[in-house]
Each structure stands twice: as C-alpha cells, then as structure tokens.
Rosetta silent file (secondary structure, phi, psi, omega in degrees, C-alpha in Angstrom):
SEQUENCE: MTPAEPPKAGLRRLTKRGEYLNAARGVRAGRTAFSLQAIAVENQAVPGVGLTVTKKTGNSPERNRIKRRLRAALRACDEHFRPQHDYVLVGRRDALTLPFSRVVSDLSSAIAKVHAKRATPGTRDE
SCORE:     score description
SCORE:     0.000 S_00000001
   1 L     0.000  127.869 -179.391  -45.384  -26.723  -61.049 S_00000001
   2 L   -96.188  143.808  179.034  -43.173  -28.223  -58.336 S_00000001
   3 L   -67.444  144.074 -179.772  -40.599  -30.866  -59.109 S_00000001
   4 L   -71.648  147.300  176.705  -41.511  -34.335  -57.968 S_00000001
   5 L   -70.212  145.763  175.370  -39.640  -35.842  -55.035 S_00000001
   6 L   -67.082  145.298 -178.441  -37.209  -38.590  -55.916 S_00000001
   7 L   -64.164  143.422  179.717  -38.612  -42.006  -55.017 S_00000001
   8 L   -70.812  139.185 -175.002  -37.537  -43.332  -51.633 S_00000001
   9 L   -67.255  -31.834 -179.883  -34.987  -46.114  -51.913 S_00000001
  10 L    82.288 -151.142 -177.618  -36.735  -48.339  -49.376 S_00000001
  11 L  -120.511  144.513  176.856  -35.087  -51.355  -47.799 S_00000001
  12 E   -92.279  138.474 -178.142  -32.823  -53.987  -49.299 S_00000001
  13 E   -91.159  131.649  174.916  -33.704  -57.589  -48.509 S_00000001
  14 L   -79.094  128.215 -176.242  -31.031  -59.896  -47.093 S_00000001
  15 L  -122.709  -21.087 -175.223  -31.064  -63.125  -49.080 S_00000001
  16 L   -99.500  145.153 -179.093  -27.750  -64.866  -48.477 S_00000001
  17 H   -58.829  -37.858  179.772  -26.869  -66.904  -45.403 S_00000001
  18 H   -60.669  -33.319  177.913  -23.574  -65.043  -45.061 S_00000001
  19 H   -66.573  -38.932  177.333  -25.427  -61.746  -44.644 S_00000001
  20 H   -67.449  -42.996  179.525  -27.395  -63.196  -41.730 S_00000001
  21 H   -65.225  -37.567  177.660  -24.241  -64.638  -40.141 S_00000001
  22 H   -63.229  -44.120  179.639  -22.479  -61.307  -40.559 S_00000001
  23 H   -64.996  -31.401  179.837  -25.327  -59.465  -38.797 S_00000001
  24 H   -65.680  -21.294  178.368  -25.200  -61.990  -35.952 S_00000001
  25 L   -83.222   -6.728 -175.498  -21.671  -60.764  -35.187 S_00000001
  26 L   -87.656 -155.708 -177.816  -22.916  -57.210  -34.713 S_00000001
  27 E   -83.041  144.769 -178.836  -24.733  -55.352  -31.963 S_00000001
  28 E  -123.619  149.571  173.119  -27.909  -56.841  -30.487 S_00000001
  29 E  -140.018  119.430 -178.851  -30.955  -55.430  -28.758 S_00000001
  30 E   -94.995  142.319  175.242  -33.547  -57.795  -27.305 S_00000001
  31 L  -134.801  175.955 -176.728  -37.214  -57.018  -26.910 S_00000001
  32 L   -63.123  -43.121 -173.448  -40.256  -59.072  -25.918 S_00000001
  33 L   -92.304  -14.551 -174.913  -41.379  -59.887  -29.463 S_00000001
  34 E  -165.152  170.091  169.499  -38.005  -60.088  -31.212 S_00000001
  35 E  -121.997  135.123 -179.470  -34.271  -59.659  -31.041 S_00000001
  36 E  -108.083  129.459  175.708  -32.629  -57.147  -33.388 S_00000001
  37 E  -115.787  136.469 -178.536  -29.115  -57.701  -34.730 S_00000001
  38 E  -141.678  145.076  176.756  -27.321  -54.916  -36.607 S_00000001
  39 E  -149.365  146.902  177.408  -23.926  -54.438  -38.198 S_00000001
  40 E   -78.779  137.549  176.898  -22.333  -51.762  -40.361 S_00000001
  41 L  -128.610  151.225 -179.727  -21.539  -52.795  -43.944 S_00000001
  42 L   -97.444  159.271  175.054  -19.649  -50.909  -46.599 S_00000001
  43 L    63.216   27.855  176.272  -20.713  -50.102  -50.160 S_00000001
  44 L  -128.731  105.738 -178.509  -24.449  -50.405  -49.432 S_00000001
  45 L   -74.835  -23.807 -177.306  -26.377  -47.163  -49.784 S_00000001
  46 L  -107.454  134.484  178.425  -29.677  -48.831  -48.842 S_00000001
  47 L   -65.276  141.515  178.422  -30.167  -50.515  -45.444 S_00000001
  48 E  -102.183  138.990  178.882  -30.582  -54.288  -45.598 S_00000001
  49 E  -129.312  143.500  175.960  -33.155  -56.153  -43.526 S_00000001
  50 E  -135.503  160.589 -175.781  -33.686  -59.839  -42.873 S_00000001
  51 E  -141.133  133.866  176.940  -36.211  -61.780  -40.852 S_00000001
  52 E  -142.783  143.187  176.332  -36.015  -65.211  -39.293 S_00000001
  53 L  -137.127  121.919 -175.077  -38.287  -67.258  -37.050 S_00000001
  54 L   -80.349  162.861 -179.306  -37.083  -70.651  -35.817 S_00000001
  55 H   -65.324  -27.332 -179.429  -39.139  -73.833  -35.686 S_00000001
  56 H   -70.179  -10.025  178.522  -39.071  -73.898  -31.903 S_00000001
  57 H   -73.002  -31.837 -179.418  -41.225  -70.760  -31.990 S_00000001
  58 L   163.079 -175.430  178.811  -44.290  -72.662  -33.212 S_00000001
  59 L   -76.934  175.428 -170.644  -45.877  -74.466  -36.121 S_00000001
  60 H   -62.174  -39.554  176.911  -45.822  -73.008  -39.629 S_00000001
  61 H   -62.964  -37.589  178.159  -49.039  -70.933  -39.432 S_00000001
  62 H   -67.470  -42.977  178.601  -47.812  -69.331  -36.206 S_00000001
  63 H   -62.479  -40.958  179.428  -44.350  -68.670  -37.654 S_00000001
  64 H   -66.045  -37.967  176.999  -45.887  -67.143  -40.781 S_00000001
  65 H   -64.936  -40.179  176.835  -48.133  -64.888  -38.680 S_00000001
  66 H   -61.224  -45.926 -179.687  -45.097  -63.739  -36.687 S_00000001
  67 H   -62.609  -40.866  178.770  -43.230  -62.989  -39.926 S_00000001
  68 H   -62.730  -42.871  179.481  -46.173  -61.025  -41.351 S_00000001
  69 H   -65.700  -41.730 -179.450  -46.448  -58.894  -38.207 S_00000001
  70 H   -70.418  -34.848  175.031  -42.719  -58.223  -38.103 S_00000001
  71 H   -61.907  -42.208  178.190  -42.627  -57.349  -41.826 S_00000001
  72 H   -64.453  -38.027  177.213  -45.385  -54.800  -41.237 S_00000001
  73 H   -65.772  -38.143  176.700  -43.422  -53.370  -38.289 S_00000001
  74 H   -60.427  -43.983  178.936  -40.332  -53.112  -40.523 S_00000001
  75 H   -65.108  -35.899 -179.091  -42.332  -51.115  -43.063 S_00000001
  76 H   -70.193  -26.652 -177.202  -43.713  -48.870  -40.311 S_00000001
  77 L  -108.649   18.371 -172.385  -40.199  -48.097  -39.024 S_00000001
  78 H   -63.479  -22.282  178.968  -38.345  -47.893  -42.349 S_00000001
  79 H   -76.081  -14.126  179.879  -37.315  -44.257  -41.805 S_00000001
  80 H   -84.161  -20.079 -178.380  -35.331  -45.257  -38.683 S_00000001
  81 L   -72.906  142.317 -176.909  -33.002  -47.653  -40.518 S_00000001
  82 L  -102.262  144.335  174.970  -29.619  -46.221  -41.473 S_00000001
  83 L   -62.606  158.724  179.977  -27.802  -46.660  -44.778 S_00000001
  84 L    61.676   34.381  174.743  -24.702  -48.868  -44.784 S_00000001
  85 E  -138.992  148.436  171.584  -26.166  -51.175  -42.125 S_00000001
  86 E  -113.836  139.938 -179.138  -27.707  -54.646  -42.177 S_00000001
  87 E  -127.532  140.113  174.268  -30.430  -55.605  -39.701 S_00000001
  88 E  -128.432  128.265  174.106  -31.850  -59.023  -38.812 S_00000001
  89 E   -99.532  126.751  175.461  -35.004  -59.518  -36.764 S_00000001
  90 E  -106.329  108.462 -173.876  -35.244  -62.834  -34.923 S_00000001
  91 E   -73.505  148.089  176.024  -38.916  -63.326  -34.134 S_00000001
  92 L  -122.124  163.177 -176.200  -40.247  -64.655  -30.848 S_00000001
  93 H   -61.470  -31.045 -178.911  -43.588  -66.165  -29.958 S_00000001
  94 H   -63.936  -14.182  177.755  -44.708  -63.069  -28.025 S_00000001
  95 H   -64.361  -20.136  179.453  -44.983  -61.232  -31.354 S_00000001
  96 H   -74.526  -33.243 -170.570  -48.336  -62.996  -31.808 S_00000001
  97 L  -105.033  -19.657  179.746  -49.978  -61.556  -28.704 S_00000001
  98 L   -70.472  145.862  174.018  -48.460  -58.093  -28.258 S_00000001
  99 L   -61.241  143.843 -175.646  -50.419  -55.149  -29.648 S_00000001
 100 H   -60.147  -36.127  179.292  -49.012  -54.066  -32.998 S_00000001
 101 H   -62.396  -33.937  177.677  -48.354  -50.529  -31.742 S_00000001
 102 H   -70.317  -38.848  178.333  -46.105  -51.989  -29.031 S_00000001
 103 H   -62.079  -43.204  179.972  -44.194  -54.068  -31.587 S_00000001
 104 H   -65.568  -44.257 -179.936  -43.585  -50.943  -33.692 S_00000001
 105 H   -67.195  -36.836  176.140  -42.490  -48.854  -30.700 S_00000001
 106 H   -63.848  -38.604  179.812  -40.206  -51.685  -29.505 S_00000001
 107 H   -67.098  -43.603  179.934  -38.630  -51.878  -32.958 S_00000001
 108 H   -65.378  -36.362  178.015  -37.959  -48.147  -33.139 S_00000001
 109 H   -72.189  -33.305  177.699  -36.401  -48.198  -29.655 S_00000001
 110 H   -67.572  -37.947  177.587  -34.301  -51.261  -30.543 S_00000001
 111 H   -64.072  -43.777  177.547  -32.976  -49.494  -33.653 S_00000001
 112 H   -62.890  -36.946 -178.294  -32.032  -46.486  -31.529 S_00000001
 113 H   -67.114  -41.488 -178.641  -30.386  -48.812  -28.998 S_00000001
 114 H   -70.829  -20.760  178.833  -28.158  -50.585  -31.524 S_00000001
 115 H   -96.244   -8.645  179.328  -26.947  -47.227  -32.841 S_00000001
 116 L   -72.678  148.006  176.877  -26.343  -45.662  -29.413 S_00000001
 117 L   -71.675  135.257  177.847  -22.785  -45.449  -28.208 S_00000001
 118 L   -78.131  135.299  179.854  -22.068  -48.014  -25.535 S_00000001
 119 L   -72.862  -45.241  178.238  -20.967  -46.544  -22.222 S_00000001
 120 L  -128.328  124.323 -178.959  -18.942  -49.600  -21.215 S_00000001
 121 L   -62.524  143.365  176.254  -17.776  -52.155  -23.772 S_00000001
 122 L    89.539    1.917  178.599  -18.955  -55.711  -23.259 S_00000001
 123 L   -90.675  150.044  177.565  -22.243  -54.864  -21.517 S_00000001
 124 L   -80.546  147.164 -176.381  -25.511  -56.284  -22.712 S_00000001
 125 L  -118.826   51.844  178.623  -28.038  -53.807  -24.034 S_00000001
 126 L  -103.656    0.000    0.000  -31.364  -55.466  -23.367 S_00000001
C-alpha cells in the first residue's frame, strides 16, 4: 500500500481591494486577451489570484464570459504560479474570440515573463 499524496494547496483568492492595488504596483505582462500583474508578498505559502474585467470591456454577459474563460485558464496553469506571490488578471475583450488553447499558452508565457529577470530596469515587458 502506497501512502497517499498530500492534497495540493491550490490557489488563494484575492478578495480585498488593497490586494488588487498592491498587485498593480508589481510587474506587468500584457497579452492579447489579458494583462497580468504580479507582486511578491510575504507570509503567504499559497499563491493568490484575482480577476477583474472593467465595464468598458462590454456588457455584463460578455464580461461574465470573459471571467469564466480566464478562470478556466487560471485552473489550467495553476502549477506555474509561485508561492508568496499575488497575481491579478485584467481581462480584455479579445478573450472572447481567441481559442482557449491560445489563452492558456499566453497565460503560461506571461507568468514566466513576470518572473524573468529584467535585463534593463524600466523597460516594458509586453
């Protein structure tokens, strides 16, 4: 009989406005369907994720569809998120029309981009 694996911790959900504002001060990586903001936080063993879609993106059914697609992409890429970091996805309208596989690959590359060392400080990483 083999011992069971410990359950995976998963992702922590960002719920407070201050957590979103804190992530906005961090590193950013823009993609067609979203913009990813990330910042290191202390005393958090589980990575935190948040999702936002503004009203200028579309009406409520469109915004909800964008959020559902991005939530599914977050679940598909959960092994790429690092502990002691908070991430915020800012959804864009193109998330509705891009193939889901492209959204997932863009998210994994954006996560790698925000964790890569910058060659020259102050450059944009889009």
